[in-house]
C-alpha positions in Angstrom: -61.6 -38.5 -29.3 -58.1 -40.1 -29.1 -55.1 -39.5 -31.5 -53.2 -42.8 -32.8 -49.3 -42.4 -32.6 -49.9 -43.6 -36.6 -52.5 -41.0 -37.5 -51.1 -39.0 -40.7 -51.1 -35.7 -39.0 -49.5 -36.9 -35.8 -46.4 -38.0 -38.0 -46.5 -35.4 -40.0 -46.6 -33.0 -37.5 -43.3 -35.0 -35.7 -41.6 -35.2 -38.7 -41.9 -31.1 -39.0 -40.6 -30.2 -35.4 -37.8 -32.7 -36.0 -36.5 -30.9 -39.3 -37.4 -27.5 -37.6 -34.5 -28.6 -35.0 -32.3 -30.0 -37.2 -31.7 -26.8 -39.1 -31.9 -24.1 -36.0 -28.4 -24.3 -34.4 -28.0 -24.6 -30.4 -27.1 -21.5 -29.0 -23.8 -21.2 -27.8 -22.7 -19.1 -24.6 -19.7 -17.2 -25.4 -16.4 -18.2 -24.6 -13.0 -16.7 -23.1 -12.0 -14.1 -26.3 -15.7 -14.1 -27.7 -17.5 -11.8 -25.8 -17.5 -8.0 -27.8 -17.3 -6.3 -24.7 -13.8 -7.1 -23.4 -14.0 -6.2 -19.2 -11.7 -5.6 -16.2 -8.2 -6.7 -16.9 -8.4 -8.1 -20.3 -9.8 -4.9 -21.6 -6.5 -2.6 -20.4 -4.4 -5.1 -21.7 -5.8 -4.8 -25.1 -5.7 -0.7 -24.7 -2.1 -0.8 -22.8 -0.7 -3.4 -25.8 1.5 -1.0 -27.7 2.5 0.1 -24.0 6.3 0.5 -23.5 7.2 -0.8 -19.8 10.4 -0.5 -18.5 11.6 -1.7 -15.4 14.9 -1.1 -13.6 16.9 -3.0 -10.5 18.3 -0.1 -8.4 21.0 -1.3 -6.1 23.5 1.4 -4.2 25.7 1.6 -7.4 24.0 1.1 -10.1 20.8 1.3 -12.3 20.0 -1.9 -14.5 17.6 -1.0 -17.2 15.7 -3.4 -19.1 13.0 -3.0 -22.1 9.6 -5.9 -21.6 9.4 -7.6 -24.7 13.4 -6.2 -25.7 16.8 -8.3 -25.4 18.0 -4.0 -25.0 19.4 -3.7 -21.5 21.8 -0.8 -20.0 23.3 -0.2 -16.9 24.0 3.5 -15.3 25.2 5.0 -11.7 23.0 5.3 -9.2 24.1 9.0 -9.0 22.9 12.2 -10.0 25.0 12.2 -13.6 23.9 8.5 -14.0 20.3 9.2 -13.3 20.5 12.2 -15.7 21.7 9.7 -18.5 19.1 7.0 -17.7 16.4 9.5 -17.8 17.7 10.8 -21.4 17.8 7.1 -22.8 14.1 6.6 -21.3 12.7 9.5 -23.0 13.4 8.2 -26.3 11.3 5.3 -25.4 7.0 6.7 -25.6 4.6 6.0 -24.1 6.7 4.3 -21.4 5.9 3.6 -18.0 8.8 2.6 -15.3 8.7 0.0 -13.0 11.1 -0.5 -9.9 11.1 -1.9 -7.1 11.3 0.1 -3.6 14.6 -0.8 -2.0 14.3 1.4 1.0 15.2 4.9 0.0 17.9 3.8 -2.9 15.1 4.7 -5.2 13.9 8.3 -4.3 16.4 10.2 -6.4 15.6 8.1 -9.3 11.7 8.4 -8.7 12.3 11.9 -7.8 13.8 12.3 -11.2 11.1 10.8 -13.6 8.1 12.3 -11.8 10.0 16.1 -12.8 10.6 15.0 -16.0 7.2 13.9 -16.9 7.5 10.2 -17.2 5.3 7.8 -15.4 6.5 5.7 -12.8 5.5 3.1 -10.6 7.3 1.6 -7.4 6.2 -2.4 -6.5 6.6 -4.1 -3.9 9.8 -6.7 -3.5 8.1 -9.4 -2.7 5.4 -9.3 -5.5 8.1 -9.4 -8.0 10.1 -12.0 -6.5 7.1 -14.1 -6.4 5.8 -13.3 -9.9 9.7 -14.5 -11.1 9.2 -17.7 -9.3 5.9 -17.8 -11.1 7.9 -18.1 -14.4 10.1 -20.5 -13.4 13.3 -17.4 -13.5 15.3 -18.8 -9.8 18.6 -17.1 -11.4 19.3 -13.8 -9.6 21.1 -11.2 -10.9 20.9 -7.5 -11.6 19.9 -7.6 -15.7 17.4 -10.5 -14.7 16.0 -8.7 -12.4 15.4 -5.7 -14.4 14.1 -7.9 -17.2 11.4 -9.8 -14.4 10.6 -5.9 -13.2 9.6 -5.0 -16.8 7.5 -8.0 -17.1 5.6 -7.8 -14.0 5.0 -4.2 -15.0 3.5 -5.3 -18.3 1.6 -8.7 -16.9 0.2 -6.3 -13.8 0.4 -3.2 -15.1 0.9 -1.1 -12.0 -0.6 2.4 -11.7 1.9 5.6 -12.0 2.6 7.0 -8.7 3.8 10.4 -9.1 6.9 11.5 -6.0 5.0 11.9 -2.8 5.4 15.6 -1.6 5.3 14.4 1.9 8.7 12.7 1.6 11.0 15.3 3.4 8.4 15.5 6.0 8.8 11.8 6.4 12.6 11.6 6.6 12.2 14.0 9.7 10.1 11.7 10.8 12.1 8.5 10.3 15.2 10.8 12.4 13.5 11.2 14.9 12.9 7.5 15.4 16.7 7.2 15.4 17.1 10.0 17.4 14.9 7.7 19.8 16.3 4.3 19.4 19.6 5.3 19.8 18.9 7.5 23.1 17.4 4.3 24.2 20.5 2.1 23.4 22.6 4.9 25.3 20.1 4.6 28.4 20.6 0.7 28.5 24.1 1.1 28.4 24.5 3.8 30.6 22.9 1.2 33.2 25.6 -1.6 32.6 28.2 0.7 32.3 30.5 0.2 35.8 33.6 2.9 35.7 32.4 6.6 36.0 34.2 7.7 33.0 32.3 5.6 30.8 29.0 7.0 32.4 29.6 10.3 32.3 30.8 9.7 28.2 27.3 7.9 27.4 25.6 10.9 30.0 27.2 13.4 27.4 26.0 11.4 24.6 22.8 11.3 25.3 22.2 14.8 26.1 23.6 15.6 22.8 21.1 13.2 21.6 18.4 15.0 22.9 19.7 18.8 21.5 19.5 16.7 18.1 16.0 15.1 18.9 14.6 18.8 20.0 16.0 20.3 17.0 14.2 17.6 14.6 10.9 18.4 16.5 11.6 22.0 15.7 11.7 21.5 12.2 9.0 19.2 11.7 6.7 22.0 13.5 8.0 24.5 10.9 7.6 22.3 8.0 4.1 21.5 8.6 3.6 25.1 9.7 4.6 26.7 6.0 2.4 23.9 4.2 -1.3 24.6 4.6 -2.8 21.3 3.4 -0.5 19.8 5.9 -1.4 22.3 8.6 -5.3 21.2 8.5 -4.6 17.5 8.5 -2.2 18.0 11.8 -5.4 20.1 13.4 -7.9 17.6 12.2 -5.8 14.8 13.3 -4.3 16.5 16.8 -8.1 17.0 18.0 -9.0 13.3 18.2 -7.9 11.9 21.9 -5.3 9.5 21.6 -3.5 11.4 18.8 -0.6 13.4 19.8 1.6 16.0 17.8 4.2 13.2 17.0 1.7 10.7 15.7 -0.6 13.2 13.8 2.6 14.8 12.2 3.9 10.8 11.4 0.3 10.3 9.7 0.3 13.2 7.6 3.4 12.1 6.5 3.1 8.3 6.4 -0.2 8.0 5.2 -1.4 11.2 2.8 -3.8 8.7 1.2 -5.9 9.6 4.7 -9.0 11.5 3.5 -9.5 10.0 0.3 -10.1 6.0 0.3 -13.5 4.3 1.7 -13.3 2.3 4.9 -12.0 -0.8 3.2 -9.6 0.7 1.6 -8.1 2.8 4.2 -8.2 -0.7 6.7 -6.3 -2.6 4.3 -3.7 -0.1 3.2 -3.2 0.7 6.9 -2.7 -3.4 7.8 -5.7 -3.7 10.1 -8.2 -5.4 7.8 -8.9 -8.9 9.0 -8.0 -11.7 6.3 -10.0 -14.7 6.1 -7.6 -17.8 5.3 -10.1 -20.4 4.6 -9.7 -23.5 2.2 -12.3 -26.4 1.6 -13.7 -27.4 4.7 -11.2 -25.5 7.0 -12.1 -22.2 8.3 -8.9 -20.8 9.8 -8.3 -17.4 11.9 -8.9 -13.9 10.3 -5.7 -12.2 10.9 -3.9 -9.0 9.7 -1.5 -8.8 8.1 0.5 -6.3 4.8 -0.3 -2.8 4.7 2.2 0.1 5.8 4.0 -1.8 8.9 4.8 1.9 9.7 1.5 3.3 9.9 0.4 0.5 11.8 3.4 0.4 14.3 1.8 4.0 14.7 -1.5 3.2 14.9 -1.0 0.5 17.9 0.7 3.0 20.4 -2.1 5.7 19.6 -4.6 3.5 20.4 -3.2 2.2 23.7 -3.8 5.4 24.6 -7.1 6.0 23.0 -8.6 3.2 25.0 -7.7 5.1 28.6 -8.4 8.8 27.1 -10.9 8.3 24.4 -14.5 7.3 25.5 -15.6 6.2 22.2 -12.4 4.2 21.6 -12.5 3.4 25.6 -16.3 1.9 25.3 -15.8 0.1 22.6 -12.5 -1.6 23.9 -14.5 -2.6 27.0 -17.5 -4.1 25.1 -15.0 -6.4 23.1 -13.7 -7.6 26.3 -16.8 -7.9 28.0 -17.7 -10.0 24.8 -14.8 -12.5 25.4 -13.0 -11.0 23.0 -9.0 -11.9 23.9 -7.5 -8.3 24.5 -5.1 -8.4 21.2 -7.8 -9.1 19.2 -9.9 -6.3 21.2 -7.0 -3.8 20.4 -6.8 -4.5 16.6 -10.4 -3.8 16.0 -10.2 -0.6 18.1 -7.3 0.2 15.5 -9.5 -0.5 13.2 -12.4 1.7 13.9 -10.3 5.1 15.1 -8.1 4.8 11.5 -11.8 4.8 10.3 -12.7 7.6 12.5 -9.7 9.9 11.3 -10.1 8.9 7.8 -13.9 10.2 8.1 -12.9 13.5 10.0 -10.5 14.0 6.9 -12.8 13.5 4.0 -15.7 15.5 6.0 -13.1 18.2 7.4 -14.4 17.9 10.5 -12.5 18.0 14.1 -13.6 15.0 16.4 -16.7 14.8 18.0 -17.9 12.5 20.5 -21.3 11.5 18.9 -19.8 9.0 15.6 -21.5 6.2 15.9 -21.2 2.2 14.2 -24.1 3.5 11.6 -22.0 6.5 10.4 -18.6 4.7 9.8 -19.5 1.3 9.5 -19.1 -2.5 11.3 -15.4 -2.2 12.7 -15.2 -5.8 13.9 
């Protein structure tokens, strides 16, 4: 039996379906702002919309302070008295997050005072703040403008607060040790170029004095580590790895306090040894390492040079990469990442160096 298109039953069925489709609204996917469950950064902005962000531009002489969404601004001297008055002013703004740039040590006194006062503080990278200002079209640069931009950066990016590091004293001793070594090297170079005997004797005397100061810093460094059980435990674990000496272990304890608390991806990125892709469109660029903590990367570089000769696991890994045709510098960077991941695992599980580490236990490292 064949149905006819003009039959009453077919026409009635078609009309019924058309009417139903007209009554029924098409289903619409939720767009921006329509989801009942806000996630990620949007949710954090909603939770922190009433939070006040204070920006501080730190210079050698002054502290310029501004508040996001406000025209208020203050200036205090960057000295104990000025910092105390700044803290009293900031305490009146609650809840509060104080954002400032890491400016080579000028911010440490303020950071320490904020932590002691129980105020959340977040040091930020000056390059990121400057890029943020350019993105907003703020090309002018003054101390007042910088404080306002820092406050706006804190409100937009919402950096995580960080307490003042308890390893700061250790870090300063490591930095002083590096300075003394640089001065000794410079004096030795001058000694080679000196011709007059009196100048040579003066340089030699200065070298001997610098070496005595270097011995004093090393002694203070050992005493500071022994006085802190947590530092001593980390120091002994790191020192058990072939290629990691006393100075390198102490430097990692001071410069990398997060070591042992991160996963392998995070520790590689923070150490500046994570390969980052540079792809765009059809272009596939070479992976390069950059960012992270430059001081940690330089410490790890020298330790890895020794490990490729003294450490059986790193040595075998390095030779395998070179045999596969990898450039020596690329192979060395891969070894740096492998060594850092193993050290992170050692501190995480509180186990000394073992000669049974495998790629399965620490993940791929190249």
